[in-house]
N, C-alpha and C positions, 0 to 999 in steps of 0.2 A: 220524213216523220213516220214513226212506227204505227201500225194499225191498232196495236194495243194501247190502252190508256192507263194501264196499271203502273203506278210509280211508287218508289220506295225511298224513304228518308231514314238514314242511319246516323245516330249520334254516337260517336266513338269516344270511349274512355280507356284508360289503361287496362282495367280488369274486365270490362264488359261493354256491350254495345246495346243501345235501345233502338228498336225498329218500329217504324210506322208505315202503313201501306194505305194508299188511296186507290180506289177503283176496283177493289176486290174485298171479299170477306176475310179479314185477317186482323185479329186483335193485337194491339200494341204489346210487344214482348221484349224481354231482355235475354241476351245470349252472352256466353263467356267469350271474351276476346282472345281466343287461342284456337289452335287448329281444330280441336273437336267441336268447339262451339261454332266455328265457321262452317263446318260440314253440316251441322244440324240446321243452321240458318239457310244454307244453300238448298238443302232438301225441302225446307218449308217454302222457299220462294220459287223453286223450279216449276211447280204446277200452275203458277199464277200468270205465266207469260209476261213477265215484267218488261216494260218498255224502257225504263230508266231507273237507275239507283243513284242517289246523291248523298255524299258525305263530305264533311269538312276535312281539310288538311289539319292534322293534330300533332305535327312534329314527328311523325313516323309510326304512331300507334295504328294508323289506318292502312298502312302499306300492305301488310300480309292479307288483310281482309279484302282490300280492293283487288289484289292479284288473284285471290281465290275466287272471288265473284266473277272476274273476267275470264278466268280459266274455265269456269262453268258456263260461259257463254252469255253472261249478263252484262249489259252496257253500264259502265260506271263513270260518273263524273265526280271528281274530287275538287271542291270549290274552295276559294279563299274564305276563311272564317269571317272576315269583314264583310264580304259580299252577302253571306248568309245572314249576318246580324243586321245589316242595312235593310235586307228584304224583310226580316221580321219586324223591324221598326216601322217600315212603310205600311205593314199590314196591321199595325197597332198591337203587336205582340211584344209587350214589355217584360212579362214574367219569363224567367229562364229556369227550366228544369230539364233533365235529360229526356223525359218523355215529350215535353213540349217542344224541345229542340228537334227531336226526331220527326214530330208532326209538321213542324215548320219546314224542315228540309224536304219532306214529301211534297208539301205545297209548292216549294221552290222548284222541285223536279217537274211538277205539272206545268209550271210556267216555261221552264227550259225546253220541255218536250215540244212546245208549239213554235219554237224558234227555228228559222230556216238554217241558222248556223250552229245547230246543235252539235255537229261533229267536232267543233273546236273545243267543246267542253268535255268531251269523252276522253278518258285516260287511256293512252296506249298501254298494252300489256307489257310489263317489264319482266324480262327474263332474269334468272339468277345472276348472270354476269353483269347486267346493267344495274341490278340492285346493289351488288357488291361495289361496283364503281361509284355509285351514288354515295354509299357509306364511306368510301375512301375520300371522296371529294368533300363530304361534310366534315369528316375528321380533320382533314387538312385545314379547313376554314376555322374550326374550333382551335386548333393549335396555333394558328396565326393570331387569333384574338388573344389567346393566353400569352403569346410571346410579346405582343404589343403592350399588354397590360403590365407585364414584368419590366419591360424597358422603360415604360413611363414611371413606374415606381422607383426605378433606379435613379431617376433625376431628382426625386424629392426625399430620398431616404438618406439618413446619416451614413457617412462613408464606412463606418465600422460594420454596418450591416450589408454592404455591397457584396461581400463574398457569398452570402446566403442567396441573394437575388441572382447573382451571376451563375451560381450552381444550378438554379432552377432554369435560367435561360439556356444554359448549355444542354440540360436534359431535354427541354422542349425542342431545341434545335435538332438534337439527335433524333427525336421522335418524328419531327417534321421531315427530315431527310429520308427517314425510313418509309414514312407514308407516301412521300412523293415518288420514291423508287418503286414501291408497290403499285402506285397508281399508273405510272408510266408503263411498267411491265404488264399490268393487266390490260391496258389499252392496246399495247402491241400484240398481245396474245389473242384477244377476243374481238378487237375493233380496228385492226390494222388498216384495212382498206378505207373505212370511214375517216380514220385519223389522218391518213395521208391526204385524203380529199380535202378535209378542213384546213390542214396545215399548208396546203398549196396556196392559200391566201396569205399574203404577207400581213402580219399583225396577229395572226392566230398561232399561238405557241402550244406547247404540250398541256399547260394548265387550262387554257381557254378551250382547247379541243376536248379534253376530258370532261370539263364542266358542261359543255354543250351536249356531248354524248349522254352524260348521266342525267342531266336535269332538264334537257329540252328534247325529249324523244319525238316530239311533234315536228321537229325540223325536217323539211322536205315533204310533209304531208298536208300542210296548210298553204293557202295563198299568201301573198306578201302582206296584205292588210291584216289578215288573221294572225300571222306569226308576229307582226309588229305589235298588235294589241295584246297578244298573249305575254310577250316579254315586257311590255310596258314602255315602248319607245314610239308609239303612235301619238301624234299630237291630238289632244281632245279639245273640241270646240267649247267656247264659253260665251255664247251669244244669247241675247235676250232682247227681243224687239229690234230697235235700231242700234242697240249697243253691240259692239263687237269686242269681246274680251280677248286677252292674250291666250293663245293656245299653249297648253302644258302637257307634259307626259305625266302619267300617274298609274298606280296599280301595277299589275304584272308581276313577274318573278324577279324579285330584287337581286338575288344572288347571281342569276344569269345576266341581269342588266349590269351589275357591277363588273363582272368579268368582261362583258362586251364593251364597257366604257374604256377599260384599259387597252383592250384590243384595238378599238377605234383610235385611241390616242396614239398608239404605236403606228397604226396604219396611216394616220394623217401626216406622219413624218417620213414613212418608208415605203408605203404602198403607192405607186405612181397614180393609180386611179383614184383612190381615196384622198390622196394628197391634193390632186388637181381639183377634186370636188370641194374639199375643204377651203382651198385658196380662192376658188370661184365664189363661194358663199361669203367669205370674209371681204372680198373685193366688192361684193354687192351690198355691203353694209351690215351683214349679220354679225351679232356679237359672237365671240369665240365659243361660248357654251352652247348656244343655239346651233352653231355650225357643227360642233362636235356631236351633238345629239342626232343631227341629220346624218352625220357619217356613221353613227351607230346603226341607224335605221337602214342606210344603204348597204352597209356591210352585212347586216343580218339578212336583208332581202337577197343579196347575192349568194350568201351561204345557203339559204333556203333553196334557191334555184339550183345550186351546184349539187346538193344532196338529192333533190328530186330528179335531176337529169343524169346524175352520176358522172358529171364532167368537172374536171379541176378548174382552178382559177385561170382565166384568160384575160390578160390586160386589154387586148384589142377588142374583145367582145364586151367586157364590162365597162371599158372606157367609152365605147360608143353609147 
């Protein structure tokens, strides 16, 4: 925990950011959400010896500011908006304005600052190569969603309109092929060693590897429980008194979890270690979905250890 108790909450919008500070004399202010505004904000925060800055994930509007703050040496936590809103409700804060949200995020930062596991909330500094890879992965995901929508429309549209939809499908497929080519090329150029390490695990292909590199930079930096909770594959207790509810996974990074699901599904058929683990769970009476989630968690745990130790997949080691 930092010796300083100064915390900052930043509510991010497309054009501006609202800033609130607790633990120091600093009036709530609004800054432009662009490079010049970021520089002014950093200059204002630097003398305060800030212990933690908290902001919400806002679909990308927060990325440049978070990177600028971290480059200036300020610890930044980018939290899920639902977490922040649930915290506000728990404190009885029902009104919602930009200034009120910034104040609430500062209060949330004060709570996080007292946690022993604060490190797992801090955002690793993303370099330009990782930011570009994240943009490519996101664009690929968008194109896949568009492709699925057009294919579904094809099934319910009169045949006379099929050529129009088929032309759009062809165009989207061409863009998808181009983006995937750029993504694979970028990974080979800038993350070749890490990519080889991840793909040494049967079940992890180029897309899964690129997604993990781009959207899970904490891989290898956290322990197995922390990385499982971050992705959202850790079973959460649901107990009260004598009642013992069913454990469920929830929260975490949905896009990473979706890719990890497909990787675990493939691994449960082709990876001898994951396959044996899956079959053992099924033989013990676990339903297939529960067994597959357990495989996701095991695969993620092993990948996390591989990146931390810089050692490729070893059937003998992980099988044990």
